[in-house]
All heavy atoms as an XYZ file, in Angstrom:
829
protein
N      14.822     -9.591     -3.006
C      13.836     -8.599     -3.382
C      12.876     -8.407     -2.203
O      12.323     -9.365     -1.691
C      13.078     -9.087     -4.623
C      12.102     -8.075     -5.163
S      11.253     -8.569     -6.685
C      12.561     -8.445     -7.876
N      12.708     -7.160     -1.790
C      11.809     -6.839     -0.680
C      10.363     -7.013     -1.117
O       9.992     -6.704     -2.245
C      12.014     -5.403     -0.201
C      13.390     -5.128      0.353
C      13.546     -5.751      1.705
C      14.882     -5.354      2.308
N      15.113     -5.971      3.577
N       9.550     -7.515     -0.185
C       8.127     -7.719     -0.456
C       7.337     -6.619      0.232
O       7.472     -6.428      1.444
C       7.681     -9.085      0.064
C       8.372    -10.228     -0.635
C       7.936    -11.549     -0.069
C       8.665    -12.677     -0.787
N       8.211    -13.992     -0.344
N       6.529     -5.906     -0.577
C       5.701     -4.836     -0.022
C       4.241     -5.098     -0.359
O       3.923     -5.664     -1.407
C       6.131     -3.452     -0.535
C       6.111     -3.387     -2.061
C       7.508     -3.082      0.006
C       6.380     -2.000     -2.624
N       3.388     -4.693      0.544
C       1.957     -4.857      0.342
C       1.274     -3.512      0.567
O       1.421     -2.915      1.634
C       1.415     -5.915      1.306
O       0.075     -6.194      1.018
N       0.558     -3.055     -0.431
C      -0.131     -1.767     -0.342
C      -1.467     -1.929      0.368
O      -2.204     -2.885      0.128
C      -0.371     -1.192     -1.741
C       0.857     -0.614     -2.360
C       1.729     -1.405     -3.082
C       1.151      0.730     -2.205
C       2.872     -0.877     -3.654
C       2.303      1.272     -2.764
C       3.156      0.468     -3.492
N      -1.777     -0.958      1.218
C      -3.055     -0.921      1.930
C      -3.892      0.171      1.270
O      -3.694      1.355      1.535
C      -2.849     -0.617      3.426
C      -4.187     -0.569      4.145
C      -1.910     -1.625      4.062
N      -4.802     -0.230      0.387
C      -5.656      0.734     -0.292
C      -7.106      0.621      0.167
O      -7.982      1.306     -0.359
C      -5.558      0.572     -1.811
C      -4.163      0.781     -2.402
C      -4.192      0.625     -3.916
C      -3.590      2.138     -2.021
N      -7.363     -0.280      1.118
C      -8.688     -0.391      1.714
C      -8.515     -0.824      3.164
O      -7.492     -1.382      3.543
C      -9.569     -1.395      0.961
C      -9.101     -2.821      1.108
C      -9.568     -3.628      2.147
C      -8.171     -3.368      0.232
C      -9.120     -4.926      2.301
C      -7.716     -4.661      0.378
C      -8.202     -5.439      1.410
O      -7.749     -6.725      1.565
N      -9.517     -0.526      3.971
C      -9.500     -0.944      5.378
C     -10.870     -1.476      5.735
O     -11.891     -0.902      5.346
C      -9.141      0.232      6.287
N     -10.901     -2.577      6.462
C     -12.168     -3.121      6.928
C     -12.661     -2.306      8.111
O     -11.912     -2.021      9.032
C     -12.007     -4.582      7.353
C     -11.932     -5.529      6.205
C     -12.046     -6.949      6.666
C     -12.101     -7.861      5.466
N     -12.227     -9.253      5.856
N     -13.924     -1.931      8.033
C     -14.590     -1.255      9.134
C     -15.604     -2.238      9.714
O     -15.695     -3.366      9.267
C     -15.260      0.028      8.628
C     -14.290      0.999      7.964
C     -13.212      1.505      8.907
O     -13.496      1.942     10.004
N     -11.972      1.411      8.493
N     -16.365     -1.808     10.669
C     -17.311     -2.712     11.322
C     -18.190     -3.470     10.322
O     -18.278     -4.676     10.363
C     -18.209     -1.937     12.287
C     -17.479     -1.426     13.506
S     -17.091     -2.724     14.654
C     -18.666     -2.911     15.440
N     -18.863     -2.754      9.454
C     -19.820     -3.381      8.544
C     -19.502     -3.124      7.071
O     -20.328     -3.401      6.213
C     -21.230     -2.843      8.843
C     -21.695     -3.080     10.270
S     -22.071     -4.785     10.601
C     -23.657     -4.925      9.827
N     -18.344     -2.582      6.787
C     -18.051     -2.241      5.394
C     -16.550     -2.154      5.168
O     -15.759     -2.359      6.073
C     -18.704     -0.905      5.047
O     -18.101      0.122      5.808
N     -16.198     -1.806      3.947
C     -14.805     -1.536      3.587
C     -14.669     -0.063      3.263
O     -15.571      0.539      2.686
C     -14.394     -2.342      2.348
C     -14.299     -3.848      2.495
C     -14.015     -4.483      1.138
C     -13.216     -4.230      3.465
N     -13.553      0.527      3.633
C     -13.253      1.902      3.277
C     -12.089      1.876      2.298
O     -11.054      1.289      2.593
C     -12.856      2.715      4.526
O     -13.944      2.694      5.446
C     -12.519      4.140      4.157
N     -12.303      2.481      1.131
C     -11.268      2.513      0.109
C     -10.636      3.893      0.040
O     -11.298      4.895      0.296
C     -11.859      2.182     -1.272
C     -12.178      0.733     -1.444
C     -13.403      0.226     -1.039
C     -11.259     -0.137     -2.011
C     -13.710     -1.116     -1.196
C     -11.549     -1.478     -2.165
C     -12.776     -1.959     -1.758
O     -13.072     -3.286     -1.908
N      -9.392      3.930     -0.328
C      -8.707      5.186     -0.575
C      -9.479      5.937     -1.655
O      -9.739      5.393     -2.710
C      -7.271      4.942     -1.040
C      -6.475      6.178     -1.420
C      -6.192      7.000     -0.156
C      -5.183      5.792     -2.086
N      -9.878      7.154     -1.382
C     -10.605      7.950     -2.361
C     -12.070      7.596     -2.483
O     -12.725      7.973     -3.447
N     -12.627      6.860     -1.529
C     -14.055      6.536     -1.567
C     -14.300      5.106     -1.997
O     -13.745      4.175     -1.436
N     -15.117      4.923     -3.018
C     -15.468      3.588     -3.497
C     -14.406      3.061     -4.451
O     -13.731      3.842     -5.125
C     -16.817      3.635     -4.219
C     -18.013      4.016     -3.357
C     -19.239      4.212     -4.243
C     -18.280      2.979     -2.297
N     -14.266      1.725     -4.535
C     -13.315      1.183     -5.512
C     -13.789      1.587     -6.907
O     -14.981      1.613     -7.195
C     -13.393     -0.324     -5.297
C     -14.699     -0.561     -4.634
C     -15.006      0.685     -3.850
N     -12.848      1.922     -7.746
C     -13.227      2.397     -9.071
C     -12.167      1.995    -10.086
O     -11.149      1.388     -9.756
C     -13.358      3.924     -9.051
O     -12.095      4.499     -8.779
N     -12.401      2.405    -11.312
C     -11.421      2.180    -12.375
C     -10.108      2.853    -12.009
O      -9.026      2.342    -12.285
C     -11.979      2.740    -13.683
C     -11.078      2.581    -14.860
C     -11.700      3.174    -16.109
C     -10.708      3.100    -17.257
N     -11.189      3.818    -18.426
N     -10.205      4.001    -11.337
C      -9.005      4.735    -10.929
C      -8.157      3.935     -9.935
O      -6.926      3.968     -9.987
C      -9.442      6.056    -10.309
C      -8.445      7.129    -10.479
C      -9.043      8.455    -10.144
N      -8.100      9.080     -9.230
C      -8.330     10.112     -8.506
N      -9.499     10.673     -8.523
N      -7.417     10.611     -7.736
N      -8.828      3.224     -9.032
C      -8.110      2.384     -8.067
C      -7.335      1.289     -8.796
O      -6.167      1.038     -8.506
C      -9.079      1.752     -7.057
O      -9.840      2.775     -6.423
C      -8.347      0.940     -6.014
N      -7.981      0.655     -9.753
C      -7.329     -0.414    -10.525
C      -6.170      0.155    -11.347
O      -5.114     -0.479    -11.451
C      -8.358     -1.100    -11.441
C      -7.834     -2.353    -12.060
C      -7.533     -3.385    -11.007
C      -7.025     -4.653    -11.638
N      -6.354     -5.510    -10.669
N      -6.362      1.341    -11.922
C      -5.286      1.973    -12.684
C      -4.091      2.289    -11.789
O      -2.942      2.132    -12.203
C      -5.791      3.253    -13.354
C      -6.739      2.996    -14.503
C      -7.418      4.261    -15.017
O      -7.267      5.339    -14.404
O      -8.118      4.151    -16.040
N      -4.357      2.739    -10.570
C      -3.286      3.019     -9.609
C      -2.524      1.741     -9.286
O      -1.296      1.723     -9.281
C      -3.844      3.651     -8.339
C      -2.837      3.928     -7.224
C      -1.771      4.921     -7.676
C      -3.556      4.431     -5.979
N      -3.256      0.658     -9.032
C      -2.609     -0.634     -8.746
C      -1.736     -1.062     -9.922
O      -0.601     -1.509     -9.723
C      -3.658     -1.697     -8.443
C      -4.353     -1.511     -7.122
C      -5.412     -2.558     -6.856
O      -5.579     -3.499     -7.682
O      -6.078     -2.443     -5.824
N      -2.245     -0.922    -11.128
C      -1.488     -1.310    -12.323
C      -0.229     -0.453    -12.472
O       0.864     -0.979    -12.721
C      -2.371     -1.190    -13.579
O      -3.511     -2.040    -13.420
C      -1.609     -1.586    -14.833
N      -0.370      0.854    -12.295
C       0.778      1.764    -12.422
C       1.845      1.464    -11.376
O       3.041      1.450    -11.685
C       0.323      3.217    -12.278
O      -0.520      3.583    -13.321
N       1.419      1.237    -10.143
C       2.373      0.926     -9.073
C       3.094     -0.392     -9.354
O       4.308     -0.485     -9.185
C       1.669      0.875     -7.721
C       1.229      2.218     -7.145
C       0.277      2.012     -5.968
C       2.442      3.036     -6.720
N       2.346     -1.379     -9.804
C       2.949     -2.682    -10.110
C       3.976     -2.541    -11.233
O       5.089     -3.065    -11.133
C       1.867     -3.705    -10.487
O       0.955     -3.826     -9.399
C       2.472     -5.061    -10.794
N       3.623     -1.826    -12.285
C       4.539     -1.661    -13.409
C       5.812     -0.925    -12.992
O       6.911     -1.304    -13.391
C       3.847     -0.903    -14.545
C       2.812     -1.719    -15.261
C       2.021     -0.911    -16.278
O       2.066      0.316    -16.304
N       1.287     -1.618    -17.130
N       5.664      0.111    -12.196
C       6.820      0.912    -11.793
C       7.718      0.187    -10.789
O       8.939      0.285    -10.848
C       6.349      2.235    -11.193
C       7.445      3.183    -10.712
C       8.303      3.657    -11.889
C       6.844      4.372     -9.984
N       7.109     -0.567     -9.884
C       7.866     -1.127     -8.762
C       8.293     -2.584     -8.921
O       9.160     -3.046     -8.182
C       7.028     -1.007     -7.479
C       6.677      0.409     -7.042
C       5.636      0.373     -5.938
C       7.910      1.146     -6.594
N       7.713     -3.305     -9.858
C       7.941     -4.759     -9.908
C       9.373     -5.159    -10.246
O       9.771     -6.292     -9.960
C       6.955     -5.422    -10.869
O       7.144     -4.939    -12.173
N      10.168     -4.261    -10.813
C      11.572     -4.588    -11.068
C      12.397     -4.561     -9.785
O      13.436     -5.208     -9.696
C      12.186     -3.595    -12.068
C      11.671     -3.800    -13.481
O      11.133     -4.883    -13.771
O      11.802     -2.860    -14.291
N      11.923     -3.814     -8.804
C      12.678     -3.625     -7.568
C      12.063     -4.354     -6.380
O      12.783     -4.803     -5.491
C      12.742     -2.114     -7.224
O      13.136     -1.387     -8.389
C      13.719     -1.840     -6.105
N      10.726     -4.461     -6.372
C      10.015     -5.028     -5.224
C       9.014     -6.087     -5.678
O       8.508     -6.046     -6.790
C       9.237     -3.924     -4.482
C      10.109     -2.790     -4.003
C      10.187     -1.596     -4.706
C      10.875     -2.923     -2.848
C      10.998     -0.557     -4.281
C      11.692     -1.893     -2.421
C      11.750     -0.711     -3.138
O      12.556      0.311     -2.708
N       8.740     -7.011     -4.761
C       7.644     -7.960     -4.951
C       6.399     -7.250     -4.414
O       6.267     -7.043     -3.216
C       7.936     -9.246     -4.176
C       6.881    -10.314     -4.380
O       5.854    -10.044     -5.028
O       7.087    -11.425     -3.863
N       5.507     -6.846     -5.310
C       4.374     -5.980     -4.972
C       3.076     -6.771     -4.930
O       2.812     -7.588     -5.810
C       4.223     -4.867     -6.039
C       3.023     -3.986     -5.755
C       5.488     -4.045     -6.142
N       2.260     -6.496     -3.894
C       0.894     -7.022     -3.892
C      -0.027     -6.043     -3.181
O       0.414     -5.103     -2.530
C       0.823     -8.439     -3.322
C       0.833     -8.490     -1.823
O      -0.047     -7.949     -1.164
N       1.830     -9.144     -1.263
N      -1.319     -6.285     -3.310
C      -2.329     -5.406     -2.725
C      -3.230     -6.167     -1.758
O      -4.268     -5.666     -1.365
C      -3.155     -4.754     -3.846
C      -2.306     -3.877     -4.721
C      -1.662     -4.393     -5.828
C      -2.113     -2.548     -4.408
C      -0.848     -3.600     -6.622
C      -1.296     -1.741     -5.184
C      -0.662     -2.269     -6.293
N      -2.813     -7.363     -1.383
C      -3.583     -8.197     -0.454
C      -2.931     -8.138      0.920
O      -2.363     -9.110      1.413
C      -3.646     -9.629     -0.979
C      -4.351     -9.719     -2.312
C      -4.356    -11.127     -2.835
C      -5.047    -11.163     -4.192
N      -5.029    -12.485     -4.793
N      -3.023     -6.965      1.541
C      -2.301     -6.724      2.785
C      -2.761     -7.624      3.926
O      -1.944     -8.027      4.750
C      -2.376     -5.250      3.165
C      -3.737     -4.753      3.518
C      -4.671     -4.231      2.670
C      -4.323     -4.739      4.810
N      -5.798     -3.890      3.350
C      -5.607     -4.194      4.675
C      -3.895     -5.139      6.078
C      -6.478     -4.032      5.750
C      -4.750     -4.967      7.148
C      -6.021     -4.428      6.975
N      -4.040     -7.954      3.989
C      -4.507     -8.819      5.081
C      -3.885    -10.207      4.985
O      -3.461    -10.774      5.988
C      -6.030     -8.909      5.067
C      -6.700     -7.624      5.479
C      -8.194     -7.689      5.348
O      -8.680     -7.970      4.243
O      -8.861     -7.457      6.366
N      -3.811    -10.717      3.783
C      -3.183    -12.013      3.542
C      -1.692    -11.946      3.884
O      -1.132    -12.860      4.504
C      -3.382    -12.383      2.076
C      -2.935    -13.749      1.688
C      -3.257    -14.015      0.224
O      -4.449    -14.018     -0.139
O      -2.292    -14.221     -0.554
N      -1.040    -10.866      3.498
C       0.386    -10.690      3.777
C       0.666    -10.656      5.276
O       1.671    -11.201      5.743
C       0.906     -9.423      3.106
N      -0.227    -10.043      6.042
C      -0.055     -9.998      7.496
C      -0.240    -11.394      8.099
O       0.575    -11.839      8.903
C      -1.043     -8.997      8.141
C      -0.612     -7.566      7.840
C      -1.139     -9.209      9.641
C      -1.601     -6.521      8.309
N      -1.298    -12.069      7.697
C      -1.588    -13.409      8.240
C      -0.455    -14.387      7.953
O      -0.086    -15.191      8.788
C      -2.884    -13.965      7.648
C      -4.124    -13.417      8.260
C      -5.348    -14.072      7.638
C      -6.608    -13.366      8.059
N      -7.793    -13.878      7.373
N       0.078    -14.319      6.738
C       1.088    -15.279      6.307
C       2.514    -14.784      6.544
O       3.466    -15.474      6.190
C       0.869    -15.618      4.834
C      -0.482    -16.276      4.594
C      -0.782    -16.503      3.128
O       0.088    -16.222      2.270
O      -1.898    -16.957      2.838
N       2.658    -13.582      7.110
C       3.981    -12.985      7.377
C       4.843    -12.968      6.120
O       6.013    -13.342      6.146
C       4.697    -13.742      8.503
C       3.919    -13.803      9.762
N       3.843    -12.757     10.642
C       3.141    -14.785     10.296
C       3.078    -13.084     11.669
N       2.631    -14.301     11.474
N       4.243    -12.515      4.995
C       4.962    -12.539      3.720
C       5.381    -11.155      3.229
O       5.930    -11.043      2.137
C       4.111    -13.205      2.625
O       2.865    -12.509      2.510
C       3.862    -14.663      2.938
N       5.147    -10.109      4.017
C       5.539     -8.769      3.586
C       6.657     -8.242      4.468
O       6.638     -8.422      5.687
C       4.343     -7.820      3.639
N       7.620     -7.596      3.841
C       8.664     -6.912      4.599
C       8.152     -5.578      5.134
O       8.670     -5.066      6.126
C       9.893     -6.676      3.715
C      10.558     -7.985      3.322
O      10.885     -8.773      4.223
O      10.729     -8.213      2.108
N       7.136     -5.024      4.446
C       6.539     -3.771      4.900
C       5.174     -3.580      4.252
O       4.925     -4.060      3.141
C       7.437     -2.593      4.551
N       4.309     -2.875      4.980
C       3.031     -2.436      4.444
C       3.198     -0.989      3.997
O       3.849     -0.202      4.681
C       1.936     -2.505      5.509
C       1.645     -3.862      6.127
C       0.614     -3.715      7.240
C       1.157     -4.837      5.067
N       2.617     -0.641      2.870
C       2.656      0.736      2.383
C       1.270      1.320      2.629
O       0.282      0.863      2.055
C       3.030      0.800      0.893
C       3.067      2.240      0.420
C       4.378      0.115      0.653
N       1.217      2.319      3.504
C      -0.054      2.846      3.994
C      -0.186      4.335      3.688
O       0.679      5.122      4.076
C      -0.126      2.626      5.513
C      -1.362      3.067      6.238
C      -2.534      2.143      5.909
C      -1.116      3.040      7.750
N      -1.260      4.724      2.981
C      -1.501      6.157      2.794
C      -1.730      6.817      4.158
O      -2.315      6.207      5.054
C      -2.792      6.207      1.958
C      -2.914      4.849      1.344
C      -2.284      3.907      2.319
N      -1.267      8.052      4.288
C      -1.422      8.762      5.560
C      -2.024     10.135      5.291
O      -1.429     10.912      4.558
C      -0.057      8.913      6.228
C      -0.139      9.528      7.602
O      -1.137      9.284      8.296
O       0.797     10.254      7.974
N      -3.204     10.449      5.795
C      -3.985      9.681      6.754
C      -4.794      8.579      6.071
O      -5.086      8.646      4.884
C      -4.925     10.728      7.355
C      -5.116     11.726      6.277
C      -3.820     11.749      5.509
N      -5.165      7.600      6.872
C      -5.976      6.474      6.421
C      -6.611      5.856      7.661
O      -6.028      5.929      8.752
C      -5.105      5.446      5.686
C      -5.872      4.519      4.786
C      -6.433      4.990      3.611
C      -6.027      3.193      5.111
C      -7.135      4.139      2.775
C      -6.726      2.332      4.278
C      -7.287      2.807      3.101
N      -7.790      5.236      7.519
C      -8.391      4.592      8.691
C      -7.440      3.554      9.285
O      -6.608      2.982      8.573
C      -9.645      3.919      8.128
C      -9.960      4.692      6.886
C      -8.631      5.130      6.338
N      -7.547      3.313     10.574
C      -6.651      2.341     11.211
C      -6.858      0.927     10.662
O      -7.958      0.567     10.257
C      -7.024      2.415     12.689
C      -8.341      3.094     12.747
C      -8.499      3.892     11.497
N      -5.773      0.168     10.651
C      -5.832     -1.241     10.236
C      -5.336     -2.103     11.396
O      -4.599     -1.627     12.251
C      -4.990     -1.514      8.972
C      -3.505     -1.220      9.229
C      -5.512     -0.713      7.791
C      -2.577     -1.745      8.159
N      -5.740     -3.347     11.381
C      -5.305     -4.289     12.407
C      -4.048     -4.988     11.906
O      -4.091     -5.778     10.971
C      -6.415     -5.295     12.701
C      -6.185     -6.242     13.864
C      -5.939     -5.467     15.157
C      -7.372     -7.164     14.030
N      -2.927     -4.684     12.528
C      -1.633     -5.215     12.120
C      -1.075     -6.036     13.282
O      -0.118     -5.648     13.936
C      -0.696     -4.054     11.754
C       0.650     -4.509     11.252
O       0.922     -5.697     11.119
N       1.518     -3.554     10.982
N      -1.700     -7.173     13.534
C      -1.322     -8.009     14.679
C       0.097     -8.543     14.586
O       0.731     -8.809     15.602
C      -2.315     -9.161     14.820
C      -3.699     -8.708     15.203
C      -4.703     -9.837     15.216
O      -4.511    -10.836     14.489
O      -5.683     -9.716     15.959
N       0.606     -8.721     13.390
C       1.952     -9.271     13.230
C       3.033     -8.196     13.380
O       4.210     -8.503     13.321
C       2.083     -9.945     11.866
O       2.026     -8.978     10.844
N       2.600     -6.939     13.559
C       3.530     -5.820     13.709
C       4.467     -5.684     12.502
O       5.650     -5.350     12.651
C       4.341     -5.944     15.009
C       3.491     -5.956     16.262
C       2.693     -4.678     16.426
O       3.246     -3.601     16.353
N       1.395     -4.797     16.618
N       3.926     -5.956     11.314
C       4.687     -5.745     10.089
C       5.031     -4.259      9.996
O       4.166     -3.418     10.235
C       3.842     -6.173      8.863
O       3.480     -7.550      9.019
C       4.606     -5.979      7.566
N       6.269     -3.911      9.680
C       6.629     -2.488      9.556
C       5.727     -1.773      8.558
O       5.287     -2.366      7.565
C       8.071     -2.527      9.054
C       8.583     -3.860      9.490
C       7.411     -4.793      9.427
N       5.465     -0.496      8.828
C       4.566      0.294      8.000
C       5.326      1.486      7.417
O       6.012      2.211      8.139
C       3.363      0.793      8.830
C       2.498      1.738      8.014
C       2.537     -0.384      9.343
N       5.196      1.662      6.112
C       5.742      2.834      5.425
C       4.560      3.772      5.185
O       3.673      3.456      4.391
C       6.387      2.468      4.075
C       7.460      1.400      4.253
C       6.954      3.704      3.398
C       7.960      0.801      2.941
N       4.538      4.900      5.888
C       3.449      5.861      5.714
C       3.837      6.872      4.640
O       4.899      7.481      4.708
C       3.145      6.570      7.029
C       2.500      5.662      8.041
C       2.043      6.433      9.259
C       1.312      5.507     10.206
N       0.774      6.248     11.355
N       2.954      7.006      3.664
C       3.175      7.901      2.531
C       1.970      8.822      2.429
O       0.833      8.365      2.564
C       3.369      7.088      1.228
C       4.610      6.191      1.363
C       3.476      8.000      0.020
C       4.866      5.286      0.181
N       2.181     10.117      2.180
C       1.041     11.036      2.088
C      -0.041     10.524      1.120
O       0.255     10.184     -0.035
C       1.666     12.335      1.585
C       3.089     12.272      2.051
C       3.459     10.811      1.959
N      -1.269     10.479      1.600
C      -2.386      9.968      0.805
C      -2.595     10.776     -0.478
O      -3.049     10.226     -1.486
C      -3.663      9.963      1.639
N      -2.241     12.044     -0.447
C      -2.416     12.873     -1.646
C      -1.621     12.330     -2.829
O      -2.052     12.462     -3.970
C      -2.016     14.337     -1.384
O      -0.676     14.370     -0.876
C      -2.954     15.007     -0.402
N      -0.492     11.688     -2.566
C       0.299     11.115     -3.664
C      -0.455      9.979     -4.344
O      -0.389      9.817     -5.561
C       1.655     10.633     -3.155
C       2.579     11.704     -2.588
C       3.872     11.075     -2.069
C       2.876     12.771     -3.622
N      -1.179      9.193     -3.559
C      -1.982      8.104     -4.119
C      -3.156      8.668     -4.910
O      -3.454      8.212     -6.004
C      -2.494      7.187     -3.009
C      -1.432      6.353     -2.379
C      -0.746      6.814     -1.281
C      -1.115      5.096     -2.872
C       0.239      6.049     -0.678
C      -0.133      4.315     -2.284
C       0.550      4.794     -1.182
N      -3.823      9.660     -4.338
C      -4.994     10.245     -4.992
C      -4.594     10.923     -6.300
O      -5.306     10.837     -7.304
C      -5.711     11.217     -4.031
C      -6.313     10.405     -2.875
C      -6.788     12.028     -4.747
C      -6.810     11.224     -1.711
N      -3.435     11.557     -6.315
C      -2.940     12.222     -7.530
C      -2.311     11.238     -8.515
O      -2.019     11.594     -9.648
C      -1.906     13.284     -7.163
C      -2.470     14.427     -6.364
C      -1.384     15.301     -5.748
O      -0.202     14.958     -5.741
N      -1.792     16.431     -5.212
N      -2.081     10.003     -8.083
C      -1.449      9.010     -8.949
C       0.029      9.263     -9.159
O       0.602      8.855    -10.170
N       0.673      9.898     -8.199
C       2.092     10.242     -8.306
C       2.957      9.044     -7.911
O       3.562      9.005     -6.846
C       2.387     11.459     -7.427
C       3.745     12.047     -7.699
O       4.623     11.394     -8.243
N       3.924     13.294     -7.296
N       3.028      8.076     -8.792
C       3.709      6.816     -8.484
C       5.218      6.982     -8.312
O       5.825      6.263     -7.514
C       3.417      5.758     -9.563
O       3.775      6.282    -10.850
C       1.945      5.382     -9.575
N       5.815      7.914     -9.029
C       7.268      8.117     -8.897
C       7.625      8.613     -7.500
O       8.612      8.170     -6.907
C       7.775      9.088     -9.960
C       7.739      8.500    -11.348
C       8.225      9.461    -12.397
C       8.104      8.811    -13.766
N       8.436      9.729    -14.840
N       6.820      9.511     -6.973
C       7.058     10.022     -5.616
C       6.804      8.926     -4.574
O       7.535      8.811     -3.586
C       6.154     11.227     -5.360
C       6.477     11.980     -4.106
C       7.677     12.911     -4.261
O       8.012     13.288     -5.395
O       8.274     13.231     -3.219
N       5.791      8.094     -4.813
C       5.513      6.964     -3.914
C       6.720      6.038     -3.902
O       7.178      5.604     -2.843
C       4.233      6.223     -4.352
C       2.998      7.120     -4.142
C       4.078      4.907     -3.593
C       1.723      6.598     -4.782
N       7.242      5.737     -5.085
C       8.427      4.865     -5.177
C       9.603      5.469     -4.420
O      10.336      4.758     -3.725
C       8.807      4.618     -6.628
C      10.012      3.685     -6.774
C      10.398      3.497     -8.228
C      11.505      2.482     -8.425
N      12.696      2.680     -7.625
N       9.790      6.777     -4.535
C      10.898      7.434     -3.843
C      10.783      7.263     -2.328
O      11.777      6.980     -1.653
C      10.958      8.921     -4.206
C      12.189      9.609     -3.665
C      13.474      9.000     -4.215
O      13.639      8.907     -5.436
N      14.376      8.577     -3.349
N       9.576      7.391     -1.786
C       9.366      7.177     -0.345
C       9.728      5.744      0.057
O      10.360      5.521      1.093
C       7.910      7.464      0.035
C       7.590      8.905      0.197
N       7.743      9.580      1.387
C       7.105      9.810     -0.682
C       7.377     10.828      1.231
N       6.980     10.999     -0.032
N       9.326      4.790     -0.766
C       9.624      3.369     -0.467
C      11.130      3.129     -0.549
O      11.715      2.484      0.324
C       8.840      2.446     -1.411
C       7.330      2.619     -1.182
C       9.260      0.985     -1.209
C       6.464      1.988     -2.266
N      11.762      3.642     -1.607
C      13.213      3.491     -1.772
C      13.950      4.099     -0.565
O      14.893      3.496     -0.038
C      13.694      4.163     -3.048
C      13.238      3.443     -4.308
O      12.814      2.275     -4.239
O      13.322      4.077     -5.398
N      13.518      5.286     -0.150
C      14.150      5.949      1.000
C      13.999      5.125      2.271
O      14.937      5.005      3.060
C      13.547      7.344      1.223
C      13.897      8.319      0.111
O      14.798      8.030     -0.707
O      13.245      9.385      0.067
N      12.843      4.513      2.464
C      12.601      3.687      3.641
C      13.592      2.519      3.695
O      14.197      2.250      4.726
C      11.162      3.167      3.662
C      10.896      2.208      4.791
C      10.546      2.671      6.051
C      10.997      0.826      4.596
C      10.320      1.788      7.094
C      10.779     -0.060      5.636
C      10.429      0.425      6.876
O      10.211     -0.460      7.913
N      13.731      1.820      2.597
C      14.614      0.642      2.577
C      16.089      1.017      2.514
O      16.950      0.190      2.824
C      14.238     -0.307      1.442
C      12.982     -1.089      1.729
C      11.838     -0.897      0.974
C      12.920     -1.990      2.779
C      10.681     -1.616      1.224
C      11.770     -2.703      3.060
C      10.641     -2.519      2.281
N      16.412      2.241      2.150
C      17.804      2.685      2.105
C      18.344      2.966      3.505
O      19.551      2.965      3.718
C      17.930      3.934      1.252
N      17.438      3.215      4.449
C      17.867      3.539      5.832
C      18.473      2.362      6.526
O      18.216      1.254      6.345
C      16.680      4.069      6.628
C      16.167      5.379      6.087
C      14.932      5.883      6.819
O      14.430      5.191      7.729
O      14.478      6.960      6.484
């Protein structure tokens, strides 16, 4: 089972930047929906910094555009249009991930 880690926030100099602004109930709902949809096929987590440090992810799933992240381990990145995350289109997000691993 492939391990993926979603990047829904990025550390900036003095703060965190979250997809869609501040963390909210919507962010948690998105995480829950993604986990429910993808957990049969992928090992899913949202702790991307930990995954990079411990080399435990096969790929990072990154909304595009999104602020830059520090990926020192050069973990592969799957870039998915940020609008899909904002709209909560989890099926389309899954399709992008499936297509990436099918290559």
